[in-house]
N, C-alpha and C positions, 0 to 999 in steps of 0.2 A: 591653173586652178579655175580660171573663169570658164574655160570650156567644160570642165567637169561639173561645175555648178549648174550648167544648163541641162545636163543630161537627164536628171530626174524629171524636170519639167517637160522635156520633149517626150520621154517615155510615158509620162502620165497622160499627156495630150493624145498620143497615139493609141494608148490603151482605151481611153474613154471614147474616142472616135470610133474605134472598132466595135465597142459594145453597145452601139445605139440600138434602140428598139425597132423592131420591124413587125408591124401588125397588118395583116391582109384585110381588105374590105369585106364586110359581111355580104353574102349574096342576097341583096335586098329584093331582087326580083322574086326569088323563091319565098322570102318572108312575106311579101305583099300578096303572094298567091296562096298563102296559108300552108305551104309545104314545110311544116314545122319539124318533121323528122330530119330533113336535110339540114335545117338550121341547127338542130340539136347536135347532129354529127359534126358540123363545122366547129361549134364551140368546144365540143368534147375533144376534137383533134387538136385545137389550139391550146387547150389546157394541158394536153399530153406532150405536144411537140413544139408549141409556139413560144413566144417571148414570155419568160417567167416574170418580168416586171409588169406585165399586163394581165396577171392572173385575175385580179379583181374585176377587170373589164370583161374578161371571158366568162367569169362566174355570173356577173350581172346578166349578160345576154343569155346564158344557159338557163339560169333560174327563171327569167321572164318567159323563155320559150317553154320550159317545163310547165309553167302555170297555164300557158295557152293550150298545152296538150292535156291538161288535167292531172298532171303528176305533181300533186301538192307536196308529197314527202321529198321528192327529188328537188323541187323548187326550194323547199325550206332549207335543205342542206346547202344548196348552192348559194342562196342569198344570205344565209347566216354567216357563211365564211366570207362572202364578199363584203358584208357590212362590218365584219371585224377588221378586215384589211383597210377599208375606206375610213373607218372611224379612228384610225391611228394616224394623226396628222403630222407627227414628227418624222423627219427623214434622217437616215444615218449620215455620219460624216462623209462616207464614201459617195453617197448619192449627192450630197451637197456639192462636193468637189466636181462630180460629173456634170452637174447642172451649170457650173461656171464656165467650163471650157468645152464640154461635150454638147450633145443634143438634149433638148428638153425631154425628148422621148426616152432618155436613158434612166429616168427616174421611175420609181414604182408608181403605177397609175392608181390614184385614189379618187379620181373624179372631181368635177366641178361641183359647187354647192347644189345645183339643181339635180345633178346625177346622184349625189349622196342622198338628197331628199327623196328621190324616186325609189332608190334601193330600200330606204326605210319604209316608204309607203307600201311596197310589195311585201316586205317582211311583216309589217303590221297586219296586213290583210291575212296573211297565212297564219299568224298567231290568232287572229279573230276567228278564222274558220276552224282552228283547233280548239275553240272554246276557251281561249285565254285572253279576255279583253284587257286585263292588267298589263300583260306583256305587249299586246297590240298598242295600247296607249304609250307604253315606254318606247316602242319603236317609232311611233309618230312623233313623240317628243324629241327623240334623237334626230329625226329628220328636220324638225323645226330648228334645232341648234345648228345643224349642218347648213341649212339655208341661210342662217345669219352670219356665216363666215364671210370675211372680207379681208382682202390683202392690205387694206388701209387700217385694219384693226377695229373699225366700227361695225355695228351690228344692226341690221334692220330686216326682220323676217317678214316676208310678204307672200308666203306659200299658204294661201288660204285653205287649200285642201287638207293639209295636215292638222291645222288648228281645229277645223270642223270635225274631222274624224276623231281627233283626241277628245273632243266634246262628246261625240256619240259613244265612244268607248267608255267615257266616264259615266254616262247615263246607264250603260249596260252594267257597270259596276255598282250602280246605285248611288253615285256621287253627284247629286244634282248641283251642288255649289261649285264643284270643280268644273262641271260641264258648262255652266253659265260663264265662268271665266274664260274657258277656251272659245266659246261662241263669240264672246265680246272681242277677243283677239282676232277671230276669223273675220269679223266685220271690219275691224281696223285694217287687217291685211288686205282684204278685198278693196277697200277704199284706196289704200296706198298704191296697190298694183294697177287698178283701173285708172286712177288719177295720173299715173306715170306712163300710161299707154298700153297696158295689157288688155287683151280682149276679155270682155265680160261685163257684168253689170253689178252695181252695189246694192240694189234694192230688191233682189230676187227673194221670193218666199222662203227659199232654202236658208237664207241668212236672217230674214226677219222672224221666221218661226222655225229655228233650226232643230228643235226637238220633235217636230211632228213626224208622224208616220212610223210604221214598223218594217217597211221594206225600203232598203237603201240600194238604189241602182247607180252604179259607177260606170261611166262610159269613156273609153279612151278613143279619141278621134285623131285620124291622120297619122303622119310620120313626123317625128321631131326634127329639130334643127341639125344641120351639119356644121362641123368645124373645119375650116380650110386655112391654108397658109397664104399670107399676103405680105407685101412690102418688098423692098429691093433685095433683101437677104432672106425672104420668107420668114421674117422674124415676128410677124403679127399673126395671132390666132383670131380669125374672123368668123363670126357666126353667119351662116347662110340658111334662110328658111326654105322649106320645101313648099310647093304649091298647096293651097288649101283645097282639099278634095271634099271634106265633110266639116261643117261648122255647127251642126246641131243634131239632136236625136230626140225622137218622140217615142214615148213608152206606152205600151198597151198591156192591160191586164185583162185576160179573158175577153179579148176583142174590144175593150173599151179604153179610150185614151185617158191616161192619168196625168198627161202634161209633157212638157218639153224640158230637157235637161238644162242645167245652168253650169257654165264654165267656172270651175274653182281653181284652175291653174292653167296659165298660158306658158307652155314650156319654151316657146320661141322667145318670149319676153324674159323668162327666168334665165335663159342661157346668155342673153345679151347684156343683162344688167346685174348690178349688185345694189340692192336697196333702191331700185329705180334709176340708177345712173349707168349710162352706157360704158362698156368695158373694153372697147377696141383699143389697140395700141399699147397694151400692157407689157409687151415683150420687146419694146424698142431698145432698151438699154444695152443689150448684148450686141445688137447690130451696130450701135454707135461705137462700142468698144472695138469691134472688128474693123470698122472703117478708120477710126483714129489710130489704132496701133499699126494698121497697114501703111497709112500715110507717114506716120512718124518713123516707122522702120525704113521706108524708102528714102526719106530725107537723111537719116543718119548714115545709111549705106552710101549715098552719094557724097556726103561730107567726108566719110572715111576714105573713100576712093581718092578724093581730091586733096585730102589733108596729108602732108608729108611730115607732119610732126609726130611727137610721141603719142598723141591721143588718137591717132588713126586706128590703131588696133582696137581700142576700146569702143570707138564709134562703130566699127565694122561688126564687132561681137554684139553690141546692144541693138544695132539696126537689124541684124540677122535674127536675133531673138524676138524682136517685136514683129518682124515679118512672119516668122514661124508661128507665133501666137495668133496672129491675124488669120493665117491660112488654116490653122487647126481649130480655131474657134468656130463652133457650129451654132449660129444664132437661130436656126430654124425653130419655130414655135412647135410645141407639142400639140398635135391635132388629133390625138387619140380621143375618141368619144363614143358614147353609148348610142350606136346607130339606130337601134330598134325601139327607142322610146317613142311615145305618141307625141302629137303636136299639142294636145290639150287633154285635160281630164275633166269631165263633166259629172254632175250628180243630180239625182232627183229622189224625193221620198214620197211614199204613198201609204195610205192606210189600207191594209189588205186583211181579210178575215183569215184565221188559221185554216190550213188545209192545202189541197193541191190546186195550183193555178197555172195557166199558160201565160208566159211572159214574152212579149214580142217588142223588139226595138227596131226603129227605122232610122237609119242614118241618112241625112240629106246634105246637099252641098249648096254653095252660093247660087242664087237665082232659082231656087226651088228645083234644082237639078235632082232627078231621080237617084236614089241611093241604094244602100245595102240593107237588107232585112235579116234579122236573126231571131230565132224562136227557141225558147227553152220551156220545159216544165219544171216547176219547183214546188217544194213542200214548205209552207210557211208555218213555223211552230207557234204555239201560244206563249205569250209572255216574253218573247225574245225578238230582237231585231234580226232580219234576214239581209244579208249583204251579197250582192252579185256584181260581177265585173264583166263588162262587154268590151270587145275590141273591134274596131271597124275594119276587120280583115276577114275574107272568106275562109271558112274552115275553123274559125274560132268559136262557132256557135255552141259547142258542147264543152268548151274549155274549162269552165269552173261552175260548179253547182252552188246553190244558195247556202246549203248547210252540210256539215259532215254526215 
């Protein structure tokens, strides 16, 4: 009977191990070169043929790429579905069991808090461009709640960008009181993030006078952090920053400079921390389980071999079961992540007269290194804010226009 009792456990372990997720890396060289059709094809293929547990991850990448290509309708469909998946934080009983003895990657990918916040950011912009500031604000608020997630159960939101945008959306809705509340939270979030080590400043005009200007320029700089495995059993998910290529952007309207952008979110910092606290080492428990069960199993097997009494058989069975559990336990951390996110998101506002204008942005790097320029023509309406989104990648210069 003891042998039969072990059979379901063994079968479960083998099943879970066989079902581990497999996600190929994004061809980042093509992404950095602005070859967005290739990236769109990559994510489309993965959605059709790839790991079903990573659907939300592929949808995020596809939606972001569609935005860079100017396909707002496609981006809205992709990111709406991604946000629905990522917003459901409960896992099924089967997934919970898989996470215990299988790989972390066997779970449905729903993103880390900063990834959920960015998915909400993009969806909010798409709602704004559709002329729905109420739904845009709802999306930004959902991102704020996602950013406040914590494995320890505490909540501290420091994603300044979303508070600030929720305030601007409130102004667009005519809700000045609500806007002031969001702007106050944006200042607190910026103080908390910068105080904990995030790049940026707390006293920028964008935060001291957050309602100024009818042109909102959002600029995404660089490439976001990578998540890699570390530790004796690859049980730790460690954040690795990419080199800083661009750290500021200057904006020109009709050839005249209107200022330099302010960083409202440092995604390297957001990925590494929860409420300002470093998060490395959170996967260590399963590696300890693997090591302890392996040692205990080996000891019991040795005792069973040497024991000539009636308990020998029990020790051999128990030792074998522990060794099997150790061998089949997959402590490897889940390092699936949204590879195409930016390193930071900056913003700037300006007062611009209604009508057609030339908008140019110049990205620069450390040490005044010459950077990348992009130029658009946009029509600024009367009585409404215009919102544009730049990305420091060649080929993205016509990605998104100011208004529908």
